[in-house]
C-alpha positions in Angstrom: -11.2 31.9 0.2 -11.1 28.3 -1.0 -10.6 27.2 -4.6 -11.0 23.7 -5.9 -8.6 22.6 -8.6 -7.2 19.4 -10.0 -3.5 20.2 -10.0 -1.4 22.7 -7.9 2.1 23.5 -9.3 4.2 25.2 -6.7 7.1 27.3 -8.1 7.1 29.2 -11.4 10.2 27.7 -12.9 10.9 25.4 -15.9 9.9 22.2 -14.1 6.4 23.4 -13.1 5.8 25.0 -16.5 6.9 21.9 -18.3 4.7 19.6 -16.2 1.8 22.0 -16.7 2.1 22.1 -20.5 2.4 18.3 -20.7 -0.7 17.8 -18.5 -2.6 20.4 -20.5 -1.8 18.5 -23.7 -2.7 15.2 -22.2 -6.0 16.3 -20.6 -7.3 19.7 -21.6 -10.1 19.4 -19.0 -7.8 19.6 -16.0 -7.9 22.6 -13.8 -4.4 23.7 -13.1 -3.2 26.4 -10.6 0.4 27.6 -10.6 1.6 29.3 -7.4 4.7 31.5 -7.5 6.0 33.5 -4.5 7.7 36.3 -6.6 6.1 38.8 -8.8 6.9 37.0 -12.1 7.8 33.5 -13.2 11.3 32.2 -13.9 13.0 34.6 -11.6 15.0 32.2 -9.4 16.9 29.1 -10.6 15.4 29.2 -14.1 16.4 32.8 -14.9 18.9 33.0 -17.7 21.5 34.8 -15.4 21.0 32.2 -12.7 21.7 29.0 -14.5 24.3 27.6 -16.9 22.1 27.7 -20.0 24.2 25.1 -21.6 21.4 22.8 -22.8 23.3 20.1 -20.9 23.6 17.3 -23.4 26.7 15.5 -22.1 28.7 16.6 -25.1 31.2 18.9 -23.3 30.8 18.5 -19.6 33.8 16.5 -18.5 32.5 15.8 -15.0 29.8 13.6 -16.6 32.5 11.2 -17.9 34.7 10.4 -14.8 37.9 8.6 -14.9 38.8 6.1 -12.2 42.3 5.4 -10.7 42.9 2.7 -13.3 42.3 5.1 -16.2 38.9 3.7 -17.1 36.4 6.3 -18.3 32.7 5.9 -17.8 30.3 7.6 -20.3 27.1 6.2 -18.8 25.9 9.4 -17.2 26.7 11.4 -20.4 24.5 8.9 -22.3 21.6 9.3 -19.8 21.8 13.1 -19.9 22.1 13.2 -23.7 19.1 10.9 -24.2 17.1 13.0 -21.6 17.9 16.2 -23.4 16.7 14.7 -26.6 13.3 14.3 -24.9 13.2 18.0 -24.1 14.1 18.8 -27.7 11.2 16.7 -28.9 8.7 18.4 -26.6 9.9 21.9 -27.7 9.8 20.8 -31.3 6.2 19.6 -30.9 5.2 23.0 -29.4 7.0 24.9 -32.2 5.2 22.8 -34.8 1.9 23.8 -33.2 2.9 27.5 -33.2 3.0 27.7 -29.4 6.8 28.4 -29.2 9.2 30.4 -31.3 12.7 28.8 -31.2 14.4 32.1 -31.9 13.2 33.3 -28.5 14.9 30.7 -26.4 17.3 28.4 -28.2 20.3 29.0 -30.5 22.9 26.9 -32.2 26.1 27.1 -30.1 28.8 24.4 -30.6 29.6 22.4 -27.4 33.4 22.0 -26.9 35.7 20.5 -24.3 39.2 22.0 -24.0 42.2 20.7 -22.0 45.9 21.4 -21.7 48.7 19.3 -20.4 49.7 15.8 -21.6 47.7 13.9 -19.1 44.5 15.8 -19.8 45.0 15.5 -23.5 45.3 11.7 -23.2 42.1 11.7 -21.2 40.2 13.7 -23.7 41.5 11.5 -26.6 40.3 8.3 -24.8 37.0 10.0 -24.0 36.4 10.9 -27.6 37.2 7.4 -28.7 34.6 6.0 -26.4 31.9 8.6 -27.0 32.2 8.9 -30.8 31.7 5.1 -31.0 28.2 5.5 -29.7 25.4 6.7 -32.0 24.4 9.5 -29.6 27.8 11.1 -29.9 28.8 10.1 -33.4 29.1 13.7 -34.6 31.8 14.6 -32.0 35.1 15.8 -33.5 38.5 15.7 -31.8 41.6 17.6 -32.6 45.1 18.4 -31.2 45.9 20.6 -34.2 46.4 24.3 -33.0 45.1 25.5 -36.4 41.8 23.6 -36.0 41.4 24.7 -32.4 42.0 28.3 -33.6 39.0 28.0 -35.9 36.8 26.4 -33.1 37.8 28.8 -30.3 40.0 31.7 -31.3 39.9 33.5 -28.0 41.2 30.5 -26.2 44.1 29.8 -28.6 45.2 33.4 -28.9 48.3 34.1 -26.8 48.7 30.5 -25.6 52.2 28.9 -25.4 52.6 27.0 -28.8 54.6 24.3 -27.1 51.9 23.4 -24.6 49.9 20.2 -25.4 46.3 21.1 -26.0 43.2 19.2 -27.3 39.5 19.8 -27.8 36.3 18.1 -28.9 33.4 19.7 -30.6 29.8 19.0 -31.4 28.5 21.5 -33.9 24.7 21.2 -33.2 25.0 22.0 -29.4 22.6 24.6 -28.0 22.4 27.6 -25.9 19.1 27.7 -24.1 17.6 30.7 -22.3 15.4 28.8 -19.8 14.0 31.9 -18.4 12.6 33.0 -21.8 11.5 29.4 -22.5 9.6 29.2 -19.2 7.8 32.5 -19.7 6.7 31.3 -23.1 5.4 28.0 -21.6 3.4 29.9 -19.0 2.0 32.2 -21.7 0.8 29.1 -23.5 -0.9 27.9 -20.3 -2.5 31.3 -19.7 -3.9 31.2 -23.2 -5.9 28.0 -22.3 -9.0 27.6 -20.2 -8.9 26.1 -16.7 -5.6 27.7 -15.7 -4.8 30.2 -13.0 -1.5 31.9 -12.1 -1.1 33.1 -8.6 1.9 35.5 -8.3 3.3 36.9 -5.0 1.8 34.0 -3.1 3.9 32.0 -0.6 2.8 28.5 0.4 2.4 28.4 4.1 1.0 24.9 4.8 0.2 21.7 3.0 -2.2 19.2 4.6 -3.5 16.0 3.3 -7.2 15.4 3.8 -8.8 12.0 4.8 -9.8 11.4 1.1 -6.2 11.8 0.0 -6.6 15.3 -1.5 -4.4 18.2 -0.4 -5.3 21.6 1.1 -2.6 24.1 0.2 -2.6 27.4 2.1 -1.2 30.5 0.4 -0.6 34.0 1.6 -0.3 37.1 -0.6 3.1 38.6 0.1 1.8 42.2 -0.6 -1.7 42.2 0.9 -1.4 39.4 3.5 -4.6 37.8 2.2 -4.9 34.1 2.7 -6.2 31.6 0.2 -6.7 27.8 0.3 -6.4 25.5 -2.7 -7.9 22.0 -2.7 -6.4 19.6 -5.2 -5.9 15.9 -5.9 -2.3 16.4 -7.0 0.5 18.7 -5.9 3.8 19.2 -7.6 6.7 21.1 -5.9 9.1 22.5 -8.5 10.5 25.3 -6.6 14.2 24.9 -7.2 16.2 25.5 -4.0 12.9 26.1 -2.2 11.6 22.6 -2.9 13.1 20.9 0.2 11.4 23.2 2.8 8.1 22.9 0.9 8.5 19.1 0.7 9.0 19.1 4.5 5.8 21.1 4.9 3.9 18.2 3.3 5.0 15.8 6.0 4.9 12.8 3.7 6.9 9.8 4.9 9.0 9.8 1.8 10.4 13.2 2.6 12.1 12.1 5.8 15.9 11.8 5.8 16.4 14.3 2.9 18.6 17.3 3.4 20.1 20.0 1.3 23.6 21.5 0.8 23.3 25.0 -0.7 26.0 26.3 -3.0 26.1 29.9 -4.4 27.7 31.0 -7.7 29.1 34.0 -9.6 29.9 34.6 -13.2 32.4 36.9 -14.9 30.5 38.6 -17.7 31.7 40.3 -20.9 29.3 42.3 -23.1 32.0 44.0 -25.2 31.0 43.3 -28.8 34.4 42.9 -30.3 35.2 40.2 -27.7 31.7 38.5 -27.7 31.7 38.3 -31.5 35.0 36.3 -31.6 33.7 33.4 -29.5 30.8 31.2 -30.6 30.9 28.1 -28.4 30.4 26.7 -25.0 33.9 25.5 -23.9 34.2 23.3 -20.8 37.4 22.4 -19.0 38.5 20.2 -16.2 37.2 21.1 -12.7 39.8 21.9 -10.0 40.4 19.1 -7.4 37.7 19.3 -4.7 35.3 21.5 -6.7 31.6 20.6 -7.0 30.3 19.7 -10.5 28.5 23.1 -10.8 32.0 24.7 -10.6 33.4 23.1 -13.8 34.9 26.1 -15.5 33.5 27.1 -18.9 33.6 30.0 -21.3 30.1 30.3 -22.7 28.4 32.2 -25.5 25.0 33.1 -24.1 22.0 34.9 -25.4 19.8 36.0 -22.5 16.6 37.9 -23.2 17.9 38.4 -26.7 21.2 40.0 -25.7 24.5 38.2 -26.5 27.3 38.0 -23.8 30.2 35.8 -22.7 30.1 34.2 -19.3 33.0 32.5 -17.5 32.7 30.5 -14.4 30.9 29.8 -12.3 32.8 30.6 -9.2 31.2 28.7 -6.4 30.7 29.9 -2.9 29.4 28.9 0.5 25.9 30.0 1.5 23.2 29.1 3.9 20.5 30.5 1.6 18.4 28.0 -0.5 17.3 30.7 -3.0 18.8 33.9 -4.3 15.9 35.8 -2.7 15.8 33.4 0.3 16.9 33.7 3.9 20.3 33.1 5.6 18.3 30.8 8.0 17.2 28.4 5.2 19.8 25.8 5.9 19.2 25.8 9.6 15.4 25.8 9.4 15.6 22.7 7.2 17.1 20.6 9.9 14.8 17.9 11.3 15.2 15.0 13.6 14.8 12.7 10.5 17.6 14.3 8.5 20.0 15.6 11.2 22.2 12.5 11.1 22.4 12.4 7.3 23.1 16.2 7.2 25.9 15.9 9.7 27.3 12.8 8.1 27.4 14.5 4.7 29.0 17.6 6.2 31.8 15.6 7.9 32.6 13.6 4.8 32.7 16.7 2.6 35.0 19.0 4.6 37.3 19.4 1.6 34.4 20.7 -0.4 33.4 23.1 2.3 36.9 24.5 2.6 37.0 24.8 -1.2 33.7 26.8 -1.3 34.8 29.1 1.5 38.1 29.7 -0.4 36.1 30.6 -3.5 34.1 33.2 -1.4 37.3 35.1 -0.6 38.8 35.1 -4.1 39.9 38.5 -5.2 38.8 40.0 -8.6 42.4 39.6 -9.8 42.3 35.9 -8.9 39.1 35.4 -10.8 40.6 37.0 -13.9 43.7 34.8 -13.6 41.3 31.8 -13.6 39.7 33.2 -16.8 43.2 33.6 -18.4 43.7 29.8 -18.2 41.0 29.8 -20.9 41.4 33.2 -22.5 45.0 34.2 -22.1 44.5 37.8 -23.4 41.5 38.6 -21.2 41.5 42.2 -20.0 40.4 43.0 -16.5 38.2 46.0 -17.5 36.2 44.0 -20.0 34.6 41.8 -17.4 32.2 42.4 -14.5 31.0 40.1 -11.7 27.4 38.8 -11.9 25.8 36.8 -9.1 24.2 33.5 -10.2 21.5 31.5 -8.6 21.7 29.1 -5.6 21.9 25.4 -6.0 20.8 23.0 -3.3 22.4 19.6 -3.7 20.5 16.6 -2.3 21.7 14.9 0.9 20.2 11.5 1.6 21.1 8.3 3.4 22.8 5.6 1.5 22.3 1.8 1.9 24.4 1.9 5.1 22.4 4.7 6.6 25.2 7.3 6.1 24.5 10.7 4.9 25.8 11.3 1.3 25.9 14.3 -0.9 24.2 13.7 -4.3 25.1 15.7 -7.4 22.1 15.6 -9.7 18.3 15.7 -9.5 15.8 13.4 -7.8 12.1 13.0 -7.8 10.5 12.3 -4.4 6.9 11.1 -4.6 4.3 10.1 -2.0 3.4 6.5 -2.1 -0.2 7.3 -3.1 1.0 9.5 -6.0 -0.8 12.5 -4.7 2.3 14.7 -4.3 5.8 14.9 -5.9 8.8 17.2 -5.6 12.0 17.6 -7.6 15.1 18.1 -5.6 18.7 18.9 -6.6 20.4 20.8 -9.4 22.4 20.1 -12.5 21.6 19.0 -15.2 18.1 20.1 -14.1 16.4 22.3 -16.6 17.8 20.5 -19.7 16.2 17.3 -18.7 12.9 18.8 -17.5 10.7 16.9 -20.0 12.1 13.5 -19.0 11.9 14.4 -15.3 8.3 15.4 -15.6 7.4 12.2 -17.5 9.0 10.3 -14.6 6.7 12.2 -12.3 3.6 11.2 -14.4 4.7 7.6 -14.4 5.0 7.5 -10.6 2.0 9.6 -9.8 -0.5 8.7 -12.6 0.2 5.0 -13.2 -3.3 4.3 -14.4 -3.4 7.0 -17.0 0.2 6.2 -18.1 -0.6 2.5 -19.0 1.1 1.3 -22.1 -2.1 1.1 -24.1 -3.7 4.2 -22.5 -4.7 7.5 -24.1 -2.0 9.5 -22.3 0.7 7.2 -23.7 -0.7 7.6 -27.2 -0.7 11.4 -26.8 2.8 11.4 -25.4 4.1 9.5 -28.4 2.6 12.2 -30.6 4.4 14.8 -28.6 7.6 12.9 -28.0 8.1 10.2 -30.7 10.8 8.4 -28.7 8.5 7.9 -25.7 8.5 4.3 -24.5 11.6 3.4 -26.5 15.3 3.9 -25.8 17.4 6.4 -27.7 20.5 4.9 -26.0 19.8 1.5 -27.5 18.1 2.3 -30.8 20.3 4.0 -33.3 17.6 4.0 -36.0 15.2 5.8 -33.6 17.8 8.5 -33.0 18.3 8.9 -36.7 14.6 9.6 -37.0 14.3 11.9 -34.1 17.4 14.0 -34.2 17.1 15.4 -37.7 13.5 16.4 -36.9 14.4 18.3 -33.7 17.5 20.0 -35.2 15.5 21.2 -38.2 12.4 22.3 -36.2 14.5 24.2 -33.6 16.8 25.5 -36.3 19.9 24.0 -34.6 21.3 22.7 -37.9 21.6 26.2 -39.5 
């Protein structure tokens, strides 16, 4: 069976759902097909239990503001992530205003805090706050070394701590907890309510071949019945989380060569005990251990997943060869190609400390994990917490300017030169910046439609008022946009 469509979205996560919704709003006549290999959408990296759910905004994640050997702190990445998250907030607000989304189903006000102990770390946090609060994107950030203030902000963390130990924290009150699984399911429901959309569940993409006219033939196989199906489309987007790299390699586009992936697993300690959960209302991030990957920055989070509140601590990273939670232990090895072998080996050799760290995390005992938690929550009780497996993250490996393989922490769009295919690789901050990332895809793959004076640009400016302007540079623009999104999404309540 062969079906002709305009757009094929591979992977039923937040990236594909976001791109599908934006395209539907830009051109309702487009035929869009979403292909997902599992029996429902948002079950892998996007699921609430598989991602951090922080609504990464650069407020509290200390790894986004690195300090060099001279003591200089860079806030550039935090600025980029914060402005990108504001784009997502605008898109969600637009859909809420249209009655397509209910904010109470996927987003909740949860203050974003950073917490440190020890004199050196306190000095770092103080300097970081001075830099960040001077910029309009972070002007609401508070800083305190007063134990009484910190007790108000994070009572679990201050209870039982040595009163002589230097401590400090920052706080942004309008931070968010985002259940990206619930959000994605709502976005797909929106797409299903519109014409010209088809959702193919339980379908694995087996091949992708580009035709002479530039279009793509995507072959799928039903995982239950074994039935084969072919989709013909002018544009293909691969938003399959950890599975994006193998699918990109199937496309054979020149731009895919040289890319590799380094998979990292994760686990959470989870508490659902109501008298503990109700005492903590914040996302509190600390400093990462030396040698830890960014996804292992420890944090004690208030989470609401599928409507149920819980506390999560972690994540505890681990070494894996799977690219997805429901993937194969052969994923890493089957991704090796002649074009990426040298970059994969180079990245592996230059990150031996990271590999040893991850293997060490795998063999941590339950008692050792609880001791890590007690650095944050001194009175934590062993029996209140259970271990929950998180999703897999595949960090990007690529060649640098000198041809050496390097490990990248972040996300990257890879697009064919003719704009007919694009893929999103990498992990954090990922979901929080989905709207900005998908607009980047449109700009690279639909340059004609995205012209400054074009209809798509006009429509995007209705959906995302800051589109085409810089929230980092324009304080007046932020002062227009932020009150609108905080009010519409009920983040100022």
